[in-house]
MDTraj code that builds the backbone (N, CA, C; nanometers):
import mdtraj as md
import numpy as np

residues = "MET ARG TYR ILE GLN LYS LEU ASP THR PRO ASN PHE PHE THR GLU ASP THR GLN LEU LEU THR ASP TRP LYS ASN TYR LYS LYS LYS LYS LYS LEU LYS GLU TYR ILE LEU LYS ASN GLU GLN ASN TYR LEU CYS CYS TYR CYS GLU SER LYS VAL THR ILE LEU GLY ASP LYS GLU LYS ASP GLY SER HIS LEU GLU HIS ILE LYS PRO LYS LYS PHE TYR ALA ASP LEU THR PHE TYR TYR ASN ASN LEU LEU VAL SER CYS GLN GLY THR CYS HIS ASN SER GLU ASN ASP LYS THR ARG TYR SER CYS GLY HIS LYS LYS ASP ASP GLU TYR ILE ASP ASN LYS PHE LEU ASN PRO THR ILE VAL GLU ASP ILE ARG ASP TYR PHE LYS TYR GLU THR ILE GLU ASN GLU LYS VAL LYS ILE VAL PRO THR ALA LYS ASP SER ASN LYS ALA GLU TYR MET ILE ASN LEU LEU HIS LEU ASN ASP ASP THR LEU LEU TYR ALA ARG GLY LYS ALA LEU LYS ASP PHE GLU GLU PHE TRP LEU GLU ILE GLU VAL ASP ASP ILE ARG SER MET LEU THR GLU ASP LEU GLU PHE ILE SER PHE LEU ARG TYR GLU TYR SER PHE".split()
xyz = np.array([
    [-5.1904, 5.8132, 4.1003],
    [-5.3159, 5.8783, 4.0686],
    [-5.2959, 6.0060, 3.9917],
    [-5.3938, 6.0435, 3.9148],
    [-5.3805, 6.1638, 3.8298],
    [-5.5124, 6.2426, 3.8332],
    [-5.5005, 6.3676, 3.7951],
    [-5.6184, 6.4562, 3.7896],
    [-5.7031, 6.4175, 3.6717],
    [-5.8340, 6.4130, 3.6945],
    [-5.9311, 6.3804, 3.5889],
    [-6.0287, 6.4952, 3.5770],
    [-6.0270, 6.5619, 3.4634],
    [-6.1143, 6.6762, 3.4444],
    [-6.2512, 6.6286, 3.3959],
    [-6.3490, 6.6540, 3.4763],
    [-6.4856, 6.6158, 3.4420],
    [-6.5438, 6.7165, 3.3402],
    [-6.6161, 6.6670, 3.2425],
    [-6.6815, 6.7492, 3.1453],
    [-6.8223, 6.7792, 3.1928],
    [-6.8937, 6.8571, 3.1132],
    [-7.0340, 6.8824, 3.1455],
    [-7.1107, 6.7517, 3.1404],
    [-7.2162, 6.7450, 3.2162],
    [-7.2998, 6.6222, 3.2203],
    [-7.3533, 6.5963, 3.0795],
    [-7.3285, 6.4771, 3.0243],
    [-7.3830, 6.4492, 2.8900],
    [-7.5336, 6.4434, 2.8897],
    [-7.5938, 6.4925, 2.7821],
    [-7.7406, 6.4978, 2.7749],
    [-7.8056, 6.3624, 2.7925],
    [-7.7436, 6.2590, 2.7374],
    [-7.8053, 6.1275, 2.7469],
    [-7.8160, 6.0814, 2.8901],
    [-7.7173, 6.1141, 2.9739],
    [-7.7207, 6.0736, 3.1128],
    [-7.8358, 6.1478, 3.1856],
    [-7.8492, 6.2763, 3.1602],
    [-7.9572, 6.3540, 3.2235],
    [-8.0885, 6.2980, 3.1835],
    [-8.1099, 6.2703, 3.0542],
    [-8.2375, 6.2169, 3.0065],
    [-8.2656, 6.0771, 3.0616],
    [-8.1651, 5.9939, 3.0695],
    [-8.1840, 5.8561, 3.1125],
    [-8.2105, 5.8412, 3.2632],
    [-8.1710, 5.9465, 3.3416],
    [-8.1835, 5.9302, 3.4858],
    [-8.2776, 6.0283, 3.5531],
    [-8.3404, 6.1128, 3.4750],
    [-8.4223, 6.2202, 3.5381],
    [-8.5390, 6.1685, 3.6230],
    [-8.5894, 6.0497, 3.5924],
    [-8.6990, 5.9944, 3.6675],
    [-8.6554, 5.8836, 3.7669],
    [-8.5262, 5.8599, 3.7738],
    [-8.4787, 5.7518, 3.8594],
    [-8.4387, 5.7962, 4.0027],
    [-8.4594, 5.7062, 4.0966],
    [-8.4168, 5.7322, 4.2328],
    [-8.3286, 5.6189, 4.2864],
    [-8.3264, 5.5054, 4.2172],
    [-8.2480, 5.3905, 4.2586],
    [-8.1444, 5.3580, 4.1526],
    [-8.0173, 5.3486, 4.1923],
    [-7.9102, 5.3203, 4.0982],
    [-7.9285, 5.1877, 4.0244],
    [-7.9908, 5.0906, 4.0899],
    [-8.0128, 4.9623, 4.0286],
    [-8.1020, 4.9682, 3.9058],
    [-8.1835, 5.0723, 3.8996],
    [-8.2759, 5.0872, 3.7848],
    [-8.2130, 5.1557, 3.6681],
    [-8.0915, 5.2006, 3.6806],
    [-8.0217, 5.2641, 3.5701],
    [-7.9643, 5.1551, 3.4798],
    [-8.0142, 5.1426, 3.3608],
    [-7.9839, 5.0302, 3.2710],
    [-7.8806, 5.0608, 3.1623],
    [-7.8273, 5.1806, 3.1610],
    [-7.7362, 5.2174, 3.0500],
    [-7.5942, 5.2482, 3.1048],
    [-7.5542, 5.1647, 3.2010],
    [-7.4240, 5.1900, 3.2637],
    [-7.3085, 5.1679, 3.1628],
    [-7.3217, 5.0738, 3.0743],
    [-7.2123, 5.0514, 2.9769],
    [-7.1931, 5.1756, 2.8900],
    [-7.2991, 5.2367, 2.8452],
    [-7.2882, 5.3551, 2.7627],
    [-7.2184, 5.4687, 2.8371],
    [-7.2539, 5.4868, 2.9636],
    [-7.1906, 5.5902, 3.0478],
    [-7.0419, 5.5607, 3.0697],
    [-7.0083, 5.4346, 3.0972],
    [-6.8705, 5.3988, 3.1166],
    [-6.7874, 5.4273, 2.9909],
    [-6.8401, 5.3918, 2.8745],
    [-6.7684, 5.4181, 2.7506],
    [-6.7458, 5.5664, 2.7317],
    [-6.8441, 5.6475, 2.7616],
    [-6.8308, 5.7911, 2.7478],
    [-6.7209, 5.8451, 2.8405],
    [-6.7253, 5.8063, 2.9637],
    [-6.6282, 5.8592, 3.0613],
    [-6.4873, 5.8134, 3.0282],
    [-6.4704, 5.6849, 2.9953],
    [-6.3378, 5.6334, 2.9660],
    [-6.2799, 5.6981, 2.8411],
    [-6.3603, 5.7197, 2.7405],
    [-6.3096, 5.7760, 2.6142],
    [-6.2797, 5.9250, 2.6281],
    [-6.3696, 5.9964, 2.6946],
    [-6.3613, 6.1430, 2.6958],
    [-6.2859, 6.2051, 2.8146],
    [-6.2761, 6.1263, 2.9255],
    [-6.2155, 6.1812, 3.0462],
    [-6.0954, 6.1030, 3.1007],
    [-6.0981, 5.9749, 3.0840],
    [-5.9983, 5.8916, 3.1504],
    [-5.8991, 5.8185, 3.0594],
    [-5.9088, 5.8328, 2.9302],
    [-5.8162, 5.7682, 2.8392],
    [-5.8097, 5.6186, 2.8615],
    [-5.9247, 5.5605, 2.8971],
    [-5.9369, 5.4163, 2.9196],
    [-5.8435, 5.3622, 3.0293],
    [-5.8190, 5.4509, 3.1289],
    [-5.7413, 5.4094, 3.2453],
    [-5.8283, 5.4150, 3.3702],
    [-5.7993, 5.3227, 3.4631],
    [-5.8693, 5.3230, 3.5905],
    [-5.8482, 5.4560, 3.6608],
    [-5.9520, 5.5077, 3.7224],
    [-5.9427, 5.6375, 3.7907],
    [-5.8502, 5.6339, 3.9104],
    [-5.8167, 5.5141, 3.9619],
    [-5.7326, 5.5063, 4.0809],
    [-5.5905, 5.4539, 4.0500],
    [-5.5822, 5.3308, 4.0001],
    [-5.4507, 5.2695, 3.9795],
    [-5.3870, 5.2982, 3.8429],
    [-5.4680, 5.3484, 3.7504],
    [-5.4219, 5.3813, 3.6134],
    [-5.3915, 5.2567, 3.5294],
    [-5.4499, 5.1429, 3.5630],
    [-5.4422, 5.0287, 3.4739],
    [-5.5332, 5.0485, 3.3570],
    [-5.5035, 4.9861, 3.2454],
    [-5.5952, 4.9873, 3.1321],
    [-5.7204, 4.9086, 3.1707],
    [-5.8346, 4.9610, 3.1370],
    [-5.9578, 4.8939, 3.1702],
    [-6.0351, 4.8600, 3.0426],
    [-6.1174, 4.7577, 3.0508],
    [-6.1949, 4.7088, 2.9394],
    [-6.3444, 4.7132, 2.9702],
    [-6.4233, 4.7222, 2.8675],
    [-6.5668, 4.7139, 2.8809],
    [-6.6134, 4.5959, 2.7961],
    [-6.6735, 4.4986, 2.8589],
    [-6.7214, 4.3805, 2.7862],
    [-6.8719, 4.3608, 2.8068],
    [-6.9382, 4.3008, 2.7114],
    [-7.0805, 4.2757, 2.7238],
    [-7.1124, 4.1810, 2.8353],
    [-7.0232, 4.0847, 2.8611],
    [-7.0418, 3.9881, 2.9648],
    [-7.0109, 4.0519, 3.0992],
    [-7.1091, 4.0666, 3.1846],
    [-7.0922, 4.1327, 3.3138],
    [-6.9861, 4.0650, 3.4016],
    [-6.9787, 3.9313, 3.3905],
    [-6.8837, 3.8548, 3.4712],
    [-6.7366, 3.8850, 3.4293],
    [-6.7184, 3.9202, 3.3030],
    [-6.5812, 3.9420, 3.2526],
    [-6.5479, 4.0881, 3.2362],
    [-6.6446, 4.1741, 3.2604],
    [-6.6184, 4.3190, 3.2425],
    [-6.5113, 4.3631, 3.3380],
    [-6.4145, 4.4433, 3.2824],
    [-6.3019, 4.4849, 3.3650],
    [-6.3178, 4.6176, 3.4321],
    [-6.4405, 4.6718, 3.4348],
    [-6.4604, 4.8036, 3.4921],
    [-6.5974, 4.8167, 3.5564],
    [-6.6129, 4.9176, 3.6405],
    [-6.7418, 4.9506, 3.6970],
    [-6.7522, 5.0978, 3.7238],
    [-6.8721, 5.1494, 3.7274],
    [-6.8961, 5.2904, 3.7629],
    [-6.8745, 5.3077, 3.9107],
    [-6.7932, 5.4038, 3.9416],
    [-6.7521, 5.4281, 4.0806],
    [-6.8120, 5.5600, 4.1339],
    [-6.8839, 5.5479, 4.2428],
    [-6.9265, 5.6688, 4.3128],
    [-6.8174, 5.7130, 4.4078],
    [-6.7573, 5.8272, 4.3777],
    [-6.6472, 5.8769, 4.4628],
    [-6.6930, 5.8887, 4.6075],
    [-6.8003, 5.9606, 4.6283],
    [-6.8653, 5.9652, 4.7572],
    [-6.9741, 5.8567, 4.7537],
    [-6.9659, 5.7560, 4.8417],
    [-7.0530, 5.6431, 4.8316],
    [-7.2008, 5.6793, 4.8383],
    [-7.2773, 5.6187, 4.7463],
    [-7.4187, 5.6464, 4.7424],
    [-7.4924, 5.6012, 4.8674],
    [-7.4305, 5.5077, 4.9408],
    [-7.4887, 5.4579, 5.0658],
    [-7.5029, 5.5729, 5.1659],
    [-7.4072, 5.6629, 5.1677],
    [-7.4080, 5.7741, 5.2615],
    [-7.4370, 5.9088, 5.1990],
    [-7.4275, 5.9146, 5.0668],
    [-7.4528, 6.0395, 4.9973],
    [-7.5581, 6.0110, 4.8856],
    [-7.6763, 5.9741, 4.9291],
    [-7.7807, 5.9371, 4.8366],
    [-7.8142, 6.0451, 4.7365],
    [-7.7993, 6.1714, 4.7785],
    [-7.8332, 6.2799, 4.6900],
    [-7.7341, 6.2970, 4.5774],
    [-7.6201, 6.2245, 4.5851],
    [-7.5187, 6.2331, 4.4803],
    [-7.5168, 6.1091, 4.3921],
    [-7.6179, 6.0230, 4.4097],
    [-7.6254, 5.8972, 4.3320],
    [-7.6155, 5.9196, 4.1816],
    [-7.6872, 6.0209, 4.1354],
    [-7.6942, 6.0495, 3.9906],
    [-7.6253, 6.1840, 3.9574],
    [-7.5393, 6.2275, 4.0440],
    [-7.4611, 6.3513, 4.0198],
    [-7.3388, 6.3128, 3.9394],
    [-7.3355, 6.3635, 3.8154],
    [-7.2313, 6.3210, 3.7192],
    [-7.0913, 6.3403, 3.7694],
    [-7.0617, 6.4505, 3.8400],
    [-6.9266, 6.4766, 3.8886],
    [-6.8822, 6.3839, 3.9984],
    [-6.9737, 6.3046, 4.0491],
    [-6.9381, 6.2059, 4.1515],
    [-6.9108, 6.0682, 4.0919],
    [-6.9114, 6.0596, 3.9592],
    [-6.8977, 5.9324, 3.8924],
    [-6.7683, 5.9232, 3.8117],
    [-6.6960, 5.8142, 3.8334],
    [-6.5776, 5.7819, 3.7535],
    [-6.5834, 5.6329, 3.7158],
    [-6.4844, 5.5875, 3.6438],
    [-6.4795, 5.4454, 3.6109],
    [-6.3543, 5.3853, 3.6773],
    [-6.3770, 5.2838, 3.7568],
    [-6.2681, 5.2126, 3.8229],
    [-6.2508, 5.0756, 3.7615],
    [-6.1318, 5.0208, 3.7697],
    [-6.1150, 4.8797, 3.7323],
    [-6.1828, 4.7920, 3.8378],
    [-6.1895, 4.6648, 3.8136],
    [-6.2532, 4.5734, 3.9079],
    [-6.1505, 4.5262, 4.0166],
    [-6.0254, 4.5712, 4.0063],
    [-5.9269, 4.5227, 4.0982],
    [-5.8687, 4.3887, 4.0594],
    [-5.8939, 4.3511, 3.9330],
    [-5.8544, 4.2195, 3.8823],
    [-5.7706, 4.2314, 3.7554],
    [-5.7255, 4.3499, 3.7204],
    [-5.6591, 4.3724, 3.5919],
    [-5.5358, 4.2841, 3.5687],
    [-5.4632, 4.2611, 3.6767],
    [-5.3318, 4.1910, 3.6587],
    [-5.3314, 4.0547, 3.7301],
    [-5.4487, 3.9993, 3.7474],
    [-5.4597, 3.8705, 3.8137],
    [-5.4117, 3.7588, 3.7234],
    [-5.3723, 3.6470, 3.7843],
    [-5.3407, 3.5310, 3.7046],
    [-5.4735, 3.4701, 3.6582],
    [-5.4633, 3.3867, 3.5593],
    [-5.5858, 3.3256, 3.4994],
    [-5.6710, 3.2553, 3.6079],
    [-5.7976, 3.2744, 3.6011],
    [-5.8950, 3.2136, 3.6905],
    [-5.8973, 3.2750, 3.8338],
    [-5.8103, 3.3708, 3.8597],
    [-5.8135, 3.4394, 3.9889],
    [-5.9084, 3.5603, 3.9798],
    [-6.0208, 3.5517, 4.0466],
    [-6.1232, 3.6551, 4.0397],
    [-6.1206, 3.7455, 4.1625],
    [-6.0212, 3.7333, 4.2443],
    [-6.0138, 3.8138, 4.3662],
    [-5.9954, 3.9625, 4.3303],
    [-6.0731, 4.0473, 4.3974],
    [-6.0651, 4.1923, 4.3689],
    [-5.9659, 4.2513, 4.4702],
    [-5.8492, 4.2838, 4.4185],
    [-5.7384, 4.3213, 4.5064],
    [-5.7270, 4.4708, 4.5381],
    [-5.7861, 4.5544, 4.4545],
    [-5.7585, 4.6979, 4.4702],
    [-5.8693, 4.7846, 4.4156],
    [-5.8526, 4.9152, 4.4311],
    [-5.9345, 5.0197, 4.3701],
    [-6.0776, 5.0265, 4.4219],
    [-6.1743, 5.0549, 4.3382],
    [-6.3099, 5.0888, 4.3827],
    [-6.3755, 4.9819, 4.4689],
    [-6.3588, 4.8550, 4.4360],
    [-6.4242, 4.7509, 4.5132],
    [-6.3571, 4.7345, 4.6523],
    [-6.2299, 4.7681, 4.6575],
    [-6.1636, 4.7617, 4.7886],
    [-6.2047, 4.8800, 4.8737],
    [-6.2198, 4.9929, 4.8109],
    [-6.2678, 5.1171, 4.8801],
    [-6.4069, 5.0917, 4.9308],
    [-6.4904, 5.0357, 4.8481],
    [-6.6308, 5.0076, 4.8849],
    [-6.6995, 5.1330, 4.9315],
    [-6.7562, 5.1319, 5.0505],
    [-6.8277, 5.2469, 5.1067],
    [-6.7472, 5.3300, 5.2027],
    [-6.6177, 5.3023, 5.2137],
    [-6.5344, 5.3811, 5.3053],
    [-6.4996, 5.5166, 5.2403],
    [-6.5149, 5.6222, 5.3145],
    [-6.4838, 5.7557, 5.2590],
    [-6.4738, 5.8510, 5.3754],
    [-6.3582, 5.9115, 5.3951],
    [-6.3421, 6.0153, 5.4926],
    [-6.3067, 6.1457, 5.4176],
    [-6.4003, 6.2375, 5.4210],
    [-6.3921, 6.3547, 5.3346],
    [-6.2654, 6.4356, 5.3495],
    [-6.2166, 6.4532, 5.4718],
    [-6.0980, 6.5386, 5.4906],
    [-5.9684, 6.4643, 5.4708],
    [-5.9762, 6.3389, 5.4288],
    [-5.8573, 6.2582, 5.3959],
    [-5.8538, 6.2182, 5.2481],
    [-5.9697, 6.2081, 5.1884],
    [-5.9773, 6.1545, 5.0528],
    [-5.9277, 6.2558, 4.9489],
    [-5.8368, 6.2085, 4.8678],
    [-5.7868, 6.2926, 4.7573],
    [-5.8712, 6.2660, 4.6310],
    [-5.9620, 6.3567, 4.6058],
    [-6.0570, 6.3370, 4.4955],
    [-5.9884, 6.3715, 4.3637],
    [-5.9726, 6.2744, 4.2728],
    [-5.8982, 6.2976, 4.1476],
    [-5.9692, 6.3941, 4.0531],
    [-6.0943, 6.4286, 4.0807],
    [-6.1646, 6.5258, 3.9968],
    [-6.1520, 6.6669, 4.0503],
    [-6.0941, 6.6821, 4.1697],
    [-6.0822, 6.8137, 4.2331],
    [-5.9355, 6.8523, 4.2567],
    [-5.8545, 6.7586, 4.3021],
    [-5.7157, 6.7875, 4.3376],
    [-5.6296, 6.7853, 4.2107],
    [-5.6051, 6.9017, 4.1536],
    [-5.5346, 6.9118, 4.0255],
    [-5.3888, 6.8667, 4.0337],
    [-5.3256, 6.8849, 4.1477],
    [-5.1841, 6.8436, 4.1629],
    [-5.1732, 6.7106, 4.2385],
    [-5.2671, 6.6252, 4.2169],
    [-5.2739, 6.4987, 4.2906],
    [-5.1464, 6.4127, 4.2723],
    [-5.0839, 6.4247, 4.1557],
    [-4.9624, 6.3503, 4.1327],
    [-4.8516, 6.3855, 4.2309],
    [-4.8555, 6.5060, 4.2804],
    [-4.7481, 6.5538, 4.3671],
    [-4.7543, 6.4900, 4.5077],
    [-4.8593, 6.4184, 4.5342],
    [-4.8758, 6.3540, 4.6671],
    [-4.8050, 6.2185, 4.6729],
    [-4.7611, 6.1696, 4.5544],
    [-4.7076, 6.0331, 4.5476],
    [-4.5727, 6.0295, 4.4795],
    [-4.4884, 5.9363, 4.5217],
    [-4.3657, 5.9053, 4.4508],
    [-4.3572, 5.7527, 4.4433],
    [-4.2503, 5.7043, 4.3794],
    [-4.2408, 5.5625, 4.3506],
    [-4.1035, 5.5083, 4.3857],
    [-4.0982, 5.3883, 4.4374],
    [-3.9714, 5.3254, 4.4734],
    [-3.9655, 5.1854, 4.4153],
    [-3.8529, 5.1515, 4.3550],
    [-3.8333, 5.0158, 4.3036],
    [-3.7869, 4.9270, 4.4187],
    [-3.8481, 4.8125, 4.4339],
    [-3.8115, 4.7166, 4.5390],
    [-3.7924, 4.5803, 4.4719],
    [-3.6979, 4.5080, 4.5161],
    [-3.6722, 4.3701, 4.4662],
    [-3.6600, 4.3691, 4.3159],
    [-3.6031, 4.4750, 4.2573],
    [-3.5748, 4.4836, 4.1139],
    [-3.6980, 4.4907, 4.0226],
    [-3.7914, 4.4032, 4.0429],
    [-3.9047, 4.3941, 3.9488],
    [-4.0331, 4.4597, 3.9980],
    [-4.0367, 4.5036, 4.1253],
    [-4.1570, 4.5593, 4.1810],
    [-4.1412, 4.7112, 4.1985],
    [-4.2511, 4.7849, 4.1818],
    [-4.2516, 4.9293, 4.2020],
    [-4.3626, 4.9669, 4.2982],
    [-4.3210, 5.0294, 4.4076],
    [-4.4125, 5.0659, 4.5147],
    [-4.4457, 5.2135, 4.5081],
    [-4.5742, 5.2472, 4.5379],
    [-4.6149, 5.3876, 4.5466],
    [-4.6118, 5.4313, 4.6939],
    [-4.5519, 5.5446, 4.7193],
    [-4.5348, 5.5937, 4.8579],
    [-4.5686, 5.7411, 4.8633],
    [-4.6034, 5.7900, 4.9848],
    [-4.6393, 5.9329, 4.9992],
    [-4.5141, 6.0236, 4.9842],
    [-4.5398, 6.1421, 4.9359],
    [-4.4355, 6.2468, 4.9397],
    [-4.4599, 6.3304, 5.0651],
    [-4.3828, 6.4313, 5.0818],
    [-4.3975, 6.5169, 5.2005],
    [-4.5135, 6.6164, 5.1857],
    [-4.5787, 6.6201, 5.0710],
    [-4.6858, 6.7170, 5.0459],
    [-4.7964, 6.7067, 5.1472],
    [-4.8467, 6.5898, 5.1693],
    [-4.9432, 6.5552, 5.2736],
    [-4.9434, 6.4081, 5.2887],
    [-4.8479, 6.3586, 5.3664],
    [-4.8278, 6.2131, 5.3751],
    [-4.9459, 6.1399, 5.4336],
    [-5.0203, 6.2052, 5.5216],
    [-5.1377, 6.1392, 5.5830],
    [-5.2438, 6.1084, 5.4806],
    [-5.2722, 6.2083, 5.3947],
    [-5.3752, 6.1874, 5.2916],
    [-5.3286, 6.0848, 5.1913],
    [-5.2033, 6.0924, 5.1499],
    [-5.1498, 6.0006, 5.0535],
    [-5.1513, 5.8577, 5.1058],
    [-5.1079, 5.8425, 5.2291],
    [-5.1081, 5.7090, 5.2933],
    [-5.2494, 5.6544, 5.3052],
    [-5.3429, 5.7403, 5.3379],
    [-5.4848, 5.6980, 5.3448],
    [-5.5312, 5.6441, 5.2115],
    [-5.4988, 5.7133, 5.1044],
    [-5.5432, 5.6691, 4.9702],
    [-5.4763, 5.5387, 4.9284],
    [-5.3493, 5.5262, 4.9575],
    [-5.2754, 5.4034, 4.9230],
    [-5.3346, 5.2822, 4.9933],
    [-5.3611, 5.3001, 5.1217],
    [-5.4181, 5.1879, 5.2006],
    [-5.5651, 5.1621, 5.1654],
    [-5.6408, 5.2673, 5.1465],
    [-5.7832, 5.2532, 5.1126],
    [-5.8018, 5.1753, 4.9817],
    [-5.7205, 5.2087, 4.8848],
    [-5.7354, 5.1522, 4.7507],
    [-5.6459, 5.0316, 4.7243],
    [-5.5651, 4.9939, 4.8248],
    [-5.4691, 4.8838, 4.8141],
    [-5.3801, 4.9012, 4.6898],
    [-5.3253, 5.0206, 4.6774],
    [-5.2437, 5.0508, 4.5586],
    [-5.1050, 4.9862, 4.5637],
    [-5.0735, 4.9191, 4.6742],
    [-4.9468, 4.8436, 4.6771],
    [-4.9731, 4.6956, 4.6865],
    [-5.0823, 4.6525, 4.6330],
    [-5.1075, 4.5074, 4.6210],
    [-5.0001, 4.4495, 4.5272],
    [-4.9625, 4.3286, 4.5534],
    [-4.8540, 4.2657, 4.4744],
    [-4.8794, 4.2684, 4.3245],
    [-5.0046, 4.2520, 4.2854],
    [-5.0353, 4.2522, 4.1413],
    [-4.9979, 4.3874, 4.0759],
    [-5.0196, 4.4955, 4.1524],
    [-4.9841, 4.6269, 4.1017],
    [-4.8357, 4.6568, 4.1094],
    [-4.7693, 4.6043, 4.2131],
    [-4.6243, 4.6218, 4.2221],
    [-4.5543, 4.5634, 4.0999],
    [-4.5956, 4.4406, 4.0634],
    [-4.5333, 4.3786, 3.9462],
    [-4.5744, 4.4453, 3.8170],
    [-4.7000, 4.4864, 3.8093],
    [-4.7544, 4.5494, 3.6890],
    [-4.6798, 4.6804, 3.6578],
    [-4.6521, 4.7607, 3.7616],
    [-4.5776, 4.8830, 3.7367],
    [-4.4364, 4.8561, 3.6867],
    [-4.3731, 4.7552, 3.7472],
    [-4.2390, 4.7200, 3.7017],
    [-4.2409, 4.6723, 3.5580],
    [-4.3392, 4.5939, 3.5193],
    [-4.3515, 4.5470, 3.3829],
    [-4.3774, 4.6630, 3.2852],
    [-4.4602, 4.7607, 3.3291],
    [-4.4900, 4.8735, 3.2448],
    [-4.3653, 4.9528, 3.2112],
    [-4.2789, 4.9701, 3.3115],
    [-4.1528, 5.0402, 3.2902],
    [-4.0632, 4.9658, 3.1948],
    [-4.0500, 4.8355, 3.2167],
    [-3.9678, 4.7544, 3.1277],
    [-4.0182, 4.7585, 2.9824],
    [-4.1474, 4.7437, 2.9669],
    [-4.2057, 4.7452, 2.8322],
    [-4.1893, 4.8824, 2.7648],
    [-4.2031, 4.9880, 2.8392],
    [-4.1868, 5.1219, 2.7843],
    [-4.0421, 5.1443, 2.7421],
    [-3.9480, 5.1028, 2.8203],
    [-3.8068, 5.1202, 2.7869],
    [-3.7670, 5.0406, 2.6644],
    [-3.8214, 4.9197, 2.6536],
    [-3.7949, 4.8356, 2.5374],
    [-3.8532, 4.9022, 2.4073],
    [-3.9733, 4.9541, 2.4219],
    [-4.0384, 5.0194, 2.3106],
    [-3.9606, 5.1445, 2.2670],
    [-3.9193, 5.2227, 2.3641],
    [-3.8432, 5.3456, 2.3365],
    [-3.7119, 5.3134, 2.2647],
    [-3.6418, 5.2127, 2.3099],
    [-3.5150, 5.1751, 2.2454],
    [-3.5385, 5.1254, 2.1014],
    [-3.6464, 5.0568, 2.0836],
    [-3.6784, 4.9989, 1.9530],
    [-3.7010, 5.1053, 1.8444],
    [-3.7748, 5.2091, 1.8830],
    [-3.8087, 5.3126, 1.7832],
    [-3.7091, 5.4288, 1.7811],
    [-3.6152, 5.4294, 1.8769],
    [-3.5064, 5.5282, 1.8796],
    [-3.5545, 5.6731, 1.8799],
    [-3.6422, 5.7048, 1.9724],
    [-3.6889, 5.8409, 1.9871],
    [-3.5914, 5.9201, 2.0684],
    [-3.5532, 6.0402, 2.0298],
    [-3.4553, 6.1206, 2.0982],
    [-3.5123, 6.1743, 2.2324],
    [-3.6345, 6.2226, 2.2302],
    [-3.6955, 6.2796, 2.3501],
    [-3.7957, 6.1818, 2.4064],
    [-3.7556, 6.1093, 2.5080],
    [-3.8422, 6.0053, 2.5655],
    [-3.9707, 6.0627, 2.6224],
    [-3.9651, 6.1915, 2.6682],
    [-4.0824, 6.2506, 2.7291],
    [-4.1925, 6.2714, 2.6331],
    [-4.1587, 6.2860, 2.5055],
    [-4.2596, 6.3041, 2.3997],
    [-4.3492, 6.1782, 2.3837],
    [-4.2991, 6.0650, 2.4356],
    [-4.3718, 5.9422, 2.4211],
    [-4.4639, 5.9165, 2.5440],
    [-4.4519, 6.0034, 2.6463],
    [-4.5290, 5.9810, 2.7692],
    [-4.6677, 6.0437, 2.7564],
    [-4.7497, 5.9798, 2.6766],
    [-4.8859, 6.0302, 2.6534],
    [-4.9793, 5.9822, 2.7640],
    [-5.0856, 6.0592, 2.7856],
    [-5.1751, 6.0330, 2.8984],
    [-5.2593, 5.9067, 2.8901],
    [-5.2510, 5.8388, 2.7782],
    [-5.3250, 5.7107, 2.7652],
    [-5.2410, 5.5879, 2.7984],
    [-5.1156, 5.6119, 2.8400],
    [-5.0279, 5.5009, 2.8783],
    [-5.0666, 5.4483, 3.0160],
    [-5.0661, 5.3145, 3.0285],
    [-5.0921, 5.2535, 3.1566],
    [-4.9860, 5.2972, 3.2597],
    [-5.0312, 5.3325, 3.3770],
    [-4.9420, 5.3792, 3.4856],
    [-4.8641, 5.5055, 3.4437],
    [-4.9302, 5.5964, 3.3770],
    [-4.8651, 5.7138, 3.3227],
    [-4.8064, 5.8031, 3.4345],
    [-4.8683, 5.8112, 3.5484],
    [-4.8133, 5.8945, 3.6566],
    [-4.6771, 5.8395, 3.7019],
    [-4.6696, 5.7058, 3.7133],
    [-4.5413, 5.6453, 3.7513],
    [-4.4352, 5.6693, 3.6441],
    [-4.4719, 5.6514, 3.5163],
    [-4.3725, 5.6702, 3.4067],
    [-4.3275, 5.8135, 3.4010],
    [-4.4182, 5.9081, 3.4205],
    [-4.3798, 6.0508, 3.4211],
    [-4.2850, 6.0815, 3.5385],
    [-4.3127, 6.0193, 3.6528],
    [-4.2254, 6.0370, 3.7692],
    [-4.0891, 5.9821, 3.7396],
    [-4.0840, 5.8632, 3.6774],
    [-3.9580, 5.7971, 3.6492],
    [-3.8725, 5.8807, 3.5520],
    [-3.9380, 5.9502, 3.4607],
    [-3.8629, 6.0291, 3.3626],
    [-3.8796, 6.1791, 3.3815],
    [-3.8860, 6.2216, 3.5087],
    [-3.9033, 6.3627, 3.5403],
    [-3.7639, 6.4312, 3.5492],
    [-3.6973, 6.4311, 3.4376],
    [-3.5648, 6.4960, 3.4295],
    [-3.5692, 6.6169, 3.3381],
])
top = md.Topology()
chain = top.add_chain()
for i, resn in enumerate(residues, 1):
    res = top.add_residue(resn, chain, resSeq=i)
    for name in ("N", "CA", "C"):
        top.add_atom(name, md.element.get_by_symbol(name[0]), res)
traj = md.Trajectory(xyz[None], top)
């Protein structure tokens, strides 16, 4: 997970929601997702850091608007911009025809414990709560550091960040990055670790020398 700096509430969101009380009646979710992904999240899931997509077909869309504090219990924050991020559907790395939602916002659902939840829009050093371990050669697991292992463990379990699809995807991301680096022969590998890379927190941890 990584820190996400929220910008000021965009005017279009204020105008589009000022008369609304029910989230279901907000019809411009795609526009808001595009704005958040482009300007705040570098087109990465707010939780697992997988690349996310926005498609016109709702059934195939790879992302959804995520209420950090669930609107079921925090109704007053339903249209509060700083409570909104974009999560993947938990299906980014599924095999073909597998629509099971394995991780992230849909797994979290309405569960939220305020004194355990690491809010990526507030906790600026959120990366320091996690480290990574390679298991079985091709899989990469996310584990808590000593910073606050209880909170980190809560987030990992809540969001299912060690689902098998993510374990393999992290391993593949590392392999792909190393192959790319060798191909272009860059002297300083860290200069290539831009914030729009899939699983950037893991890659930065791997090359933290």
